[in-house]
N, C-alpha and C positions, 0 to 999 in steps of 0.2 A: 504494500500500500504506500502510495506517494505521501511524503510528509508535506505539510503546508509551509510556504515560504513567504515572508513579509519583508517590506522595505522599512528600515528603522532609522536610517541616516542618509543625508543628502549633502554633498559637498561640491557645488558648482564653482568653477574657475573660468569665467567667461568675460568677453568684452562688454557685457551688459551688467556685470556685477560679480563680485567674489563673495561666496557665502550664500546660503539659502535665502535669508531674509531680504537682502538688498536685490538679489537676482530676481526673486519672485515679484517683489514690489515694482521693480522697473518694467518687468515683462507685462504685468497687468496694466500698468499706467501707459503703455504704448511708447515707452522710451526707445530711443534708437542708439545703437553703438556709434562711436566715432567712425567716420568714413575717411579713409586715406586716398590720396590720388597718386597713381604711379607716375613718377617723373618721366618726362619725355626721353631723357637720356638713358634711362634704365633698360627699357625693353620696347621693341616695336610690336605693340599689341593692340588689338581692337578694343578690348575692355581696358578701362583706365581706373577702376575703383576697387577698393578692397577694405576689409575690416582689419585693423592692426591687432597684433598679438596682445592679450591682456597684460597690463602693466602691474607688476607686484614685486615685492622683495620678500623672499622666504623668511628672512630674519624678523620681519614685522609680525610674523605669525608664530614666532617662537621656535623656528627650525634653525639649527646651528648654521653659521656662516660657512662652515666647512663644506657644505653641500652646494655652494655657489658655483663650483666647477661643473656641475651636472648640466646636461642638455635641458632646454626649456620644457620638452615633453616630460622628462623625469620630474622636474619641479612641479609641473601641473599635477602629476600623479601623487606626489608626496603631500603637496598642499591640500589637494582635494580629499585625500585619505584622512588627513588630520581633521579637516573640517567635518567630514562625514562621521568619523568616530566620535568627535565631540558632540555633534548634533544627535547622535544615537545614545548619548549619555554615558559613554565609556570614560573611565578615568585613565588618562595618559600621563605617565611619569617619565621624566628625563633620566637617562642612564648614560652619562658621558656624552658621546656623539650620537646616541640613538634614543629611541623611546621604547617604553614597554606598555602594553595594554593590559589592564586589569581583567584578564579573561584567561581561563585555564585551558580551554579547548583549542585545538589547532584551527587557525583561521586561514582559509584559502585566499589566494590573490590572483584574480583573473581579469586582465586589463586588455582592452581593444585599442589598436592603433593601426592606421593605414600606411604610414611612412615612418621614417626615422629622421634624425637630424642631418639633412643632406648638406647643409652649408659647411659643416665640419668636414664632410667627405670631399666637397669641392676644393676647399682650401688646402687640405692635407694632400690631395692629389696634385695640385699645382706645385706645392712645396716639394713633393717627391720628384717632380719633373724639373725642379730648379727654375720654375717660372714665377714671375710676379705678374700683376695685372693692373689695368688702369680703370678707375672708377671716378666719374665726375671730373675727368681730365687730370686726376691726381694719380701719381704712381703709388701703388700699394704693394707692400711686401707681405707675404704670407709665411706662416711657419707650420711645420708638421706637428700635429698634436699627438704626443706619445700615447694618449688614452683613446685614440681614434676608434679602436675595435670595441672596447666596452661602451664607448659613447654611442656608437652606431648600431649596436645590437638591438634588434627589434624587441627583444624581451627586456630591455633595460628598464622601462617604467615599472614593470611588474617586479623585476629583481630588486631595484632600489627601494620600492615600497616595502617589500618583504624584509630587506635588510634593516631599513631605518626603523620599522615598527616591530621587528621581531616576530613576523608572521610565518610560522613554520609549517603551515598546511600546504597543500598542492598549489603551485603557482605557475602561470604561463601566460602567453600573449595570444589573443585572437586577432587575426589580421584578415579582413575580408572587405577592404576598401571602405565605402561609406556605411556598410553594415557592421563594421568591426565592434563598435560599442554595444550594439544590440546583441550581437553574437556572444560577446563576453558575458553580458548579463544573463543571457539564456543559458550558457554553460554553467555559470555560478548557481543559477536557479536549479538546474538539474543536479548539480553536485550536492546541494543541500537536500533537495526533494528525495534523492536516492539514498540518503543516509551517510554520505561520505564526510560531511562536516555539518556543524551547527551554525557556522558563521562564514561569510565570505565578504571580502572587499573587492568590489568589481566596478567597472565603468569603462570609459574611453577617453583618450587624450590624443591631441594632434599638435604638431609644430611644423608649419610650412614656411617659416621665415627664411629668406635669404636676401641680402641687401641689393642684389642685382636683379631680383624678380625672375630668375630662371625657372623656378617651379611654377610661378604664376603663368609664365609664358607657355609652359607645357599644357596647362588646362586651356589656355586661350587658343592655341593652335588646333585643339580638338573642337573648337566652337562651343565650349561648355559654359563660358562666362558671360555675365550680363553686359549689355551695351548701355544700360541705364547710366546717365550722367550723375543722377542724384544718389545712386547706390541702392535704390529700391528694386529688388529683383521681381517682386510681385508674383509669387507662385500661384498657379491656377488662374492667372490673368490672361486675357486674350492679347495683351501687349507684352508678355514676358519675352525675354531674349536669352536667358541663361542664369546660372546661379551666381550669387555674390560670394566671391572668394574671401574666406576668413583665414588669417595667418595662423590661427590656432585657438585652442580652448579645450575644455573637457569637463567632466563631472565624474566623481566617484560616489558610490553608494554602498551602504551597509545592507547586506541581505542576511536574513536570520530565520532559522527554524521557528515556527510560531510558538511552540511550548517554551523554547529558550527565551524568546522575547517576552513572553508573559511572565516568566519567573523573574526577569529583570524589571518588570513593570515598564517596559519600553514604550515610547511613543511610536505608533504604527501608522505610516502614511498610506500604505496600500498593500494588498496581497497580490502576488504574482500567481495567476491562475493557469497560464499556459505559455509555452514557447514553441515556435516552429521556425524552421529554416529550410531553404531549398536553393537550387541553382537552375537558372534558365537553360543552361547548356546551349547558348545561342550566339552571343557576341561578347567581345572583350570590353566594350564600352556602352553598347545600346541594349535597352530592355527588349525582350522578345515582344514583337509587335502586338500579338493578341493578348499578352499579359496572362497567359494560362497558369504559370506557376504562382503569380501574385494572387490570382483568383483562388487557387488551391490553398495558398497560405491563409487567406481570409477565412476560407471554409474550415481549415484545421483549427484556427484560433477561436472562432466564434462558437463552434460546436452547438449550434442551435440557440445560443444566448442572444438576447437583445443587446446591441452595442449602443451606448449613449454618446460616446465621444471617440473620435479618431484623430490622433496626432499623425498626420500623413507624412510621407517622405518629402513631397512638395519642394523640389529643388528650383523650379522655375525654368528648367530647360524645355525647349520646344517639344521634343519627342516624348520625354519621360512624363511630363505633366499630362500630356494628352492621353497617353496610355493609362496612367494611374487614374485619371478622372473617369475614363471609360470603364475601367475595372470596378471602381467604386459604384458607378451606376448599375453595372451588370450584376453586382453582388447584392447591394443594398436596395436597389430600386431607385425610383425618382426622389427628388429632393425631400419630399414630405416624409419619406420612410428612412432617410439616411440619418446616421448619427451626426452630431455637430462636428465640423471638420476645421482644423487649422494646420498651419505649417510654421513651426518655430524657426526654420531656416530663413523664412521671409523677413525675420527681424534680425537674427544673429549672423546671418550668412551661413555658409556651409563649412563646417569644421571637419569634414571627412570622418576620420576615425572617432572623433569626439562627439559627433552629432547624435548618434543613436542613444548614447548614455544621457546626454543633455535632455533629449526629447522624452526618454523614459522617466527622468526626474520630473519634467514638466507635467507629464501625464499623471504621475503619482501625486504631485502637489494639486493638480486639478481635482482629482478624486477626493483628496483630503479636505480641500477648501470649498469644493463645489463651485469652482470658477474656471472659466476657459478664456485664454487670451485671444485678442482679435487678430485677424489677418490684416495685412496692409496691402490691399488690392483695389484698384480703381475700376477695372472692367472684368469682373469674374467670368470664368467659363460657365455657360448656362447649366442649370439643373444640378448644381452642387450646393449642399447645405453648409456653406462657408460661414464661419463666425465673423461677421463684419464689425462687431464691437465686442468688448469684454462682456461675457455672459456669466451670470450667477445662476446656476441651475444644479439640481441634484443629479449626481452621476453615480451609477452603480457599477458599470463595466466600461472599460476603455481599452483601445488598442494603440500601440506605438509601433510603427513599421519603418523599415529601412531597406532600400534597394541599391546595391553597390555595383560599381564597375566590375566586370567579370561575370555579371548575372547572379550575384549573391543576394538572396532575399532573406529577411529575418523579421520576426515580429513577436511582440510580447502582448499578452492579454492580462490586464490588471483589473482588480476588483476593489471596491470600497470595503475596508475592514469595518465590520459592524459589531465586533466583540463576540 
């Protein structure tokens, strides 16, 4: 018999706010992150806007300065973990350069990420070849980072989180492009539901910074990025042109077996009722045109339940949004019978491996508070039940779904915990 799994801690580190309270308040208020402009000298791209990486110092949150050498994605993971554990009510004590969590059971660490710190690789490779480079007409010398291998390892966020907090349960990285965060949470859910652990730290992080915008250009040449001058990608809009590139962000969550959470008298945001994942087996960047695997995913997740709210993938790309919209209509029917729908990427931009975890956290907070944030869309695709303003409604069941490059599909079904 499957054990019940609940979410008891949420630690977002995003361009819209760091920490659950400020992040949620800004999201409901319709706040927008800072929008950066790609300098003309940096890259010859059609898209010119992006969301800068969240600005923070780990020492401001009580994390030793020793860890300042880590990659930004590692810092996202360790800060998000500290925030999530504190939000879940765990006592964290300092132990030299590490922390200890007042919990005797083995805690799993399962984190999703799409890429790793590529700028370190770029510079170390140039240094290896004995090459300098020019940026903004200035000669720049680069050096070879002797820690390049541990810094570039895709498992680095999960490894550093385990090391810093003394988490000795099973730990690994889930990497499935835009679905990475959702897949990580799904695997953590299964890990607890099947009895392998009582607790898991899970989520997703991403760092796509590089000062010359080479990574940005990679998405741009695929035609994936928005042409909007204002930075409003407008998912599910008839005037959409691509997703808003976000340099990074993420969210960590505490997943816990229900009886374990009850014994601690923990605050419970939502219960994870189901997880499903699949592959289109179609194309390395495009969704399968008929959306058959996405339709099957919605079928697996809902299992006959009425769904009140859907946090959609909603990237604002021309093809993907059209297919996703049609699948929603095919599965749920016309607007009157659809759940309330929104896209968090329409506000935060697309954080790739971090997006699914951020959106799962948003879904859990929506269930807990009975509130759904608005979409920022001027000309919506017809026959979709989009939230055009912040709604305060009772929600019993909700879905958070992600569809990644490579045809990776993943979704979580969350339910309101009613004691």
